[in-house]
KELUMVO-27196 format. One record per residue (C-alpha): x, y, z. Coordinates in nm, 3 decimals, padded with zeros to 5 digits. Layout:
N
      c1      c2      c3
       X       Y       Z
...
***
This chain:
348
      c1      c2      c3
  08.660  03.721 -05.716
  08.521  04.074 -05.740
  08.265  03.992 -05.470
  08.542  03.886 -05.231
  08.728  04.211 -05.287
  08.414  04.413 -05.216
  08.353  04.216 -04.899
  08.707  04.294 -04.782
  08.655  04.664 -04.846
  08.327  04.668 -04.653
  08.460  04.463 -04.361
  08.592  04.751 -04.144
  08.253  04.921 -04.163
  08.037  04.620 -04.094
  07.842  04.604 -03.771
  07.919  04.234 -03.716
  08.289  04.272 -03.784
  08.395  04.017 -03.521
  08.161  03.752 -03.656
  08.288  03.812 -04.009
  08.647  03.769 -03.897
  08.565  03.456 -03.695
  08.390  03.295 -03.990
  08.675  03.393 -04.220
  08.921  03.211 -03.994
  08.699  02.903 -04.000
  08.592  02.873 -04.366
  08.878  03.063 -04.528
  08.653  03.307 -04.711
  08.456  03.616 -04.610
  08.080  03.563 -04.595
  07.876  03.742 -04.855
  07.532  03.687 -04.703
  07.585  03.678 -04.328
  07.227  03.573 -04.251
  07.297  03.219 -04.375
  07.574  03.175 -04.119
  07.378  03.341 -03.839
  07.100  03.090 -03.897
  07.356  02.806 -03.908
  07.475  02.905 -03.561
  07.124  02.935 -03.417
  07.031  02.630 -03.209
  06.666  02.531 -03.187
  06.668  02.594 -02.810
  06.675  02.970 -02.877
  06.507  02.971 -03.218
  06.242  03.228 -03.304
  05.967  03.246 -03.563
  05.975  03.456 -03.876
  05.700  03.680 -04.011
  05.522  03.376 -04.157
  05.524  03.197 -03.820
  05.779  02.935 -03.919
  06.061  02.847 -03.675
  06.405  02.981 -03.760
  06.696  02.755 -03.655
  06.983  02.561 -03.807
  06.802  02.229 -03.866
  06.731  02.286 -04.237
  07.087  02.403 -04.302
  07.211  02.100 -04.107
  07.018  01.873 -04.343
  07.162  02.049 -04.648
  07.515  02.049 -04.510
  07.497  01.678 -04.431
  07.415  01.599 -04.795
  07.688  01.833 -04.926
  07.946  01.680 -04.691
  07.862  01.328 -04.807
  07.907  01.430 -05.171
  08.229  01.626 -05.118
  08.400  01.376 -04.889
  08.290  01.093 -05.118
  08.448  01.278 -05.412
  08.773  01.339 -05.221
  08.799  00.980 -05.095
  08.727  00.842 -05.442
  09.009  01.048 -05.595
  09.252  00.988 -05.307
  09.224  00.606 -05.308
  09.221  00.490 -05.673
  09.150  00.120 -05.713
  08.997  00.076 -05.366
  08.667 -00.108 -05.345
  08.332  00.039 -05.253
  08.333 -00.101 -04.898
  08.665  00.065 -04.815
  08.557  00.399 -04.964
  08.224  00.395 -04.779
  08.390  00.310 -04.450
  08.648  00.588 -04.491
  08.385  00.848 -04.576
  08.178  00.741 -04.275
  08.474  00.790 -04.041
  08.529  01.145 -04.165
  08.166  01.262 -04.153
  08.062  01.072 -03.840
  07.920  01.283 -03.560
  08.212  01.232 -03.321
  08.459  01.361 -03.582
  08.243  01.664 -03.661
  08.205  01.739 -03.290
  08.584  01.742 -03.256
  08.627  01.963 -03.563
  08.368  02.213 -03.436
  08.552  02.240 -03.106
  08.894  02.280 -03.264
  08.773  02.537 -03.518
  08.600  02.746 -03.253
  08.250  02.690 -03.391
  08.120  02.595 -03.046
  08.204  02.946 -02.921
  07.982  03.102 -03.188
  07.672  02.887 -03.137
  07.372  03.061 -02.988
  07.187  02.830 -02.749
  07.034  02.827 -02.403
  07.344  02.649 -02.272
  07.171  02.333 -02.148
  07.265  02.115 -02.444
  07.637  02.180 -02.397
  07.639  02.020 -02.050
  07.730  01.681 -02.192
  07.892  01.529 -02.499
  07.602  01.614 -02.729
  07.598  01.669 -03.104
  07.558  02.045 -03.078
  07.894  02.125 -03.239
  07.869  01.859 -03.509
  07.525  01.977 -03.611
  07.646  02.338 -03.633
  07.944  02.226 -03.845
  07.706  02.067 -04.097
  07.484  02.375 -04.092
  07.787  02.598 -04.166
  07.870  02.382 -04.467
  07.510  02.426 -04.582
  07.539  02.802 -04.535
  07.870  02.810 -04.724
  07.710  02.616 -05.010
  07.421  02.863 -05.037
  07.653  03.163 -05.006
  07.950  03.064 -05.226
  07.860  02.735 -05.398
  07.989  02.379 -05.421
  08.349  02.467 -05.515
  08.390  02.680 -05.204
  08.276  02.386 -04.990
  08.521  02.156 -05.168
  08.805  02.403 -05.111
  08.710  02.436 -04.743
  08.715  02.059 -04.686
  09.037  02.001 -04.881
  09.235  02.291 -04.738
  09.104  02.366 -04.390
  08.986  02.018 -04.287
  09.168  01.739 -04.471
  09.470  01.953 -04.547
  09.540  02.073 -04.194
  09.326  01.889 -03.938
  09.261  01.534 -04.060
  09.509  01.290 -04.207
  09.291  01.102 -04.452
  09.531  00.808 -04.475
  09.538  00.756 -04.098
  09.160  00.784 -04.079
  09.111  00.532 -04.357
  09.316  00.261 -04.190
  09.219  00.334 -03.832
  08.963  00.105 -03.671
  08.704  00.308 -03.482
  08.423  00.054 -03.454
  08.536 -00.097 -03.125
  08.221 -00.308 -03.083
  08.266 -00.472 -03.421
  08.634 -00.532 -03.347
  08.556 -00.693 -03.011
  08.286 -00.917 -03.158
  08.526 -01.027 -03.432
  08.789 -01.111 -03.171
  08.534 -01.309 -02.971
  08.425 -01.509 -03.276
  08.783 -01.594 -03.371
  08.859 -01.717 -03.020
  08.515 -01.878 -02.969
  08.463 -01.668 -02.660
  08.115 -01.606 -02.521
  08.048 -01.232 -02.535
  07.752 -01.022 -02.422
  07.654 -00.654 -02.403
  07.431 -00.608 -02.100
  07.221 -00.298 -02.038
  07.286 -00.184 -01.682
  07.076  00.128 -01.673
  06.853  00.341 -01.893
  06.793  00.679 -01.729
  06.779  01.053 -01.794
  07.017  01.330 -01.698
  06.927  01.661 -01.534
  06.817  01.811 -01.867
  06.596  01.512 -01.947
  06.827  01.362 -02.210
  06.822  00.979 -02.218
  07.137  00.802 -02.100
  07.250  00.443 -02.133
  07.498  00.230 -01.938
  07.622 -00.092 -02.096
  07.872 -00.347 -01.972
  08.063 -00.611 -02.164
  08.057 -00.958 -02.009
  08.311 -01.212 -02.139
  08.266 -01.573 -02.032
  08.066 -01.451 -01.734
  08.336 -01.201 -01.630
  08.228 -00.837 -01.605
  08.455 -00.614 -01.811
  08.439 -00.267 -01.969
  08.150 -00.041 -01.880
  08.034  00.249 -02.098
  07.809  00.549 -02.049
  07.655  00.750 -02.331
  07.358  00.934 -02.472
  07.276  00.651 -02.711
  07.303  00.272 -02.701
  07.567  00.279 -02.972
  07.781  00.535 -02.791
  07.763  00.343 -02.463
  07.842  00.007 -02.624
  08.133  00.156 -02.819
  08.286  00.292 -02.500
  08.237 -00.038 -02.316
  08.394 -00.231 -02.607
  08.688  00.011 -02.623
  08.766 -00.028 -02.253
  08.737 -00.406 -02.283
  08.979 -00.417 -02.577
  09.224 -00.202 -02.383
  09.209 -00.442 -02.088
  09.261 -00.743 -02.313
  09.572 -00.580 -02.464
  09.722 -00.436 -02.146
  09.627 -00.682 -01.870
  09.767 -01.034 -01.918
  09.594 -01.151 -01.599
  09.256 -01.045 -01.733
  09.289 -01.227 -02.065
  09.419 -01.534 -01.879
  09.114 -01.523 -01.655
  08.889 -01.505 -01.960
  09.041 -01.809 -02.126
  09.039 -02.005 -01.800
  08.667 -01.936 -01.772
  08.621 -02.043 -02.133
  08.817 -02.365 -02.066
  08.599 -02.448 -01.768
  08.282 -02.384 -01.966
  08.384 -02.595 -02.265
  08.508 -02.872 -02.036
  08.167 -02.893 -01.869
  07.991 -02.888 -02.205
  08.213 -03.160 -02.355
  08.247 -03.384 -02.045
  08.103 -03.734 -02.125
  07.811 -03.876 -01.925
  07.944 -04.201 -01.772
  07.611 -04.320 -01.629
  07.501 -04.532 -01.928
  07.138 -04.654 -01.903
  07.095 -05.031 -01.828
  06.936 -05.246 -02.100
  06.790 -05.494 -01.846
  06.411 -05.484 -01.842
  06.225 -05.372 -01.532
  06.025 -05.672 -01.413
  05.810 -05.498 -01.152
  05.500 -05.588 -01.350
  05.555 -05.967 -01.281
  05.356 -06.144 -01.010
  05.554 -06.182 -00.687
  05.773 -05.877 -00.737
  05.585 -05.701 -00.460
  05.694 -05.965 -00.209
  06.055 -05.935 -00.326
  06.047 -05.563 -00.282
  05.916 -05.606  00.076
  06.227 -05.808  00.164
  06.451 -05.512  00.084
  06.638 -05.405  00.396
  06.801 -05.081  00.503
  06.593 -04.831  00.307
  06.781 -04.517  00.192
  06.539 -04.276  00.356
  06.219 -04.280  00.547
  05.926 -04.225  00.313
  05.635 -04.021  00.441
  05.290 -04.122  00.318
  04.991 -03.902  00.251
  04.813 -03.995  00.580
  05.117 -03.883  00.777
  05.242 -04.233  00.867
  05.594 -04.337  00.791
  05.758 -04.647  00.653
  05.855 -04.754  01.007
  05.483 -04.802  01.090
  05.422 -05.046  00.801
  05.462 -05.374  01.006
  05.198 -05.266  01.257
  04.967 -05.169  00.976
  05.018 -05.510  00.815
  04.931 -05.695  01.140
  04.615 -05.492  01.180
  04.514 -05.570  00.823
  04.569 -05.946  00.878
  04.355 -05.946  01.195
  04.076 -05.763  01.016
  04.096 -06.010  00.727
  04.066 -06.307  00.970
  03.763 -06.154  01.140
  03.599 -06.103  00.803
  03.667 -06.467  00.710
  03.503 -06.584  01.038
  03.191 -06.376  00.974
  03.172 -06.510  00.619
  03.184 -06.875  00.744
  02.896 -06.820  00.990
  02.688 -06.659  00.716
  02.751 -06.950  00.476
  02.650 -07.213  00.750
  02.321 -07.038  00.818
  02.248 -07.025  00.450
  02.305 -07.403  00.416
  02.059 -07.480  00.706
  01.787 -07.268  00.549
  01.834 -07.440  00.213
  01.788 -07.792  00.368
  01.474 -07.686  00.555
  01.315 -07.555  00.236
  01.395 -07.880  00.047
  01.243 -08.096  00.328
  00.922 -07.893  00.332
  00.888 -07.927 -00.046
  00.934 -08.306 -00.037
  00.675 -08.342  00.245
  00.419 -08.149  00.047
  00.486 -08.351 -00.270
  00.478 -08.699 -00.121
  00.264 -08.641  00.190
***
């Protein structure tokens, strides 16, 4: 208490009077050691090194503030919702300390205007403000202790800026909500990556699109896969709620898909045995008339040239038979001559 009074007395004579007043409006108490807060507002893009050569920026205070916020918000949620189960309490705490919420708080409190950076990181929806918010909590903890952080969160944040009851029962995980809806309605749902690129500052960007039953729906852009998918899911849910034609189109597509999947196959296989292996089946197959299509053979001939080929084969077979008969006759004459010569020699 005495320290706060002394700080008030010294305020008009302080060199950084404007910064003191700005911080007082944000945290509700005058800083005692201003260097903590100056470090909390120093982004790594403009960080410098101390006498020992170590970088000076707000990353360490951000780490500390993140842990303090988890403990304080967990304490507040636990006391505010007696009897609620662990899952509900964890989900509520996560909604309050999530990066998007902290980004919004930093903007509304004016923290973004106090951050020292090179300006590049503020060109898109980054986590610059949220990180600085956590770092300020870390600075407040080092400067005034745990109770001051608790008072700041209860009075400035949850007392004036965030309705804890509305946050607790508000669904913010749009992707999870959309997937749950798809499972209940047995709808085929996909998240397709459209593009993975980088912006002008080199930060990675992602573009995802929700596809329901083959129908392209909400498309999201973000600096992480989660952020992009959340935006795509949110837009899709909005369309499903506000556009009756769209949801009708989705269920028509689902009906067509399930109809094709469940349609019976009427062409039942025949149980009659294939008798092509029996002798004489080849002749029966030759008697088949009006072939469905002309079959092209390897040598380039077609089915229409088969009769001519058959006649040629028959003529060649007859010629071969004639040659065979002449050969057999000559063989018989030679055999008789040999026998006669043997008999003459034996009985001569």
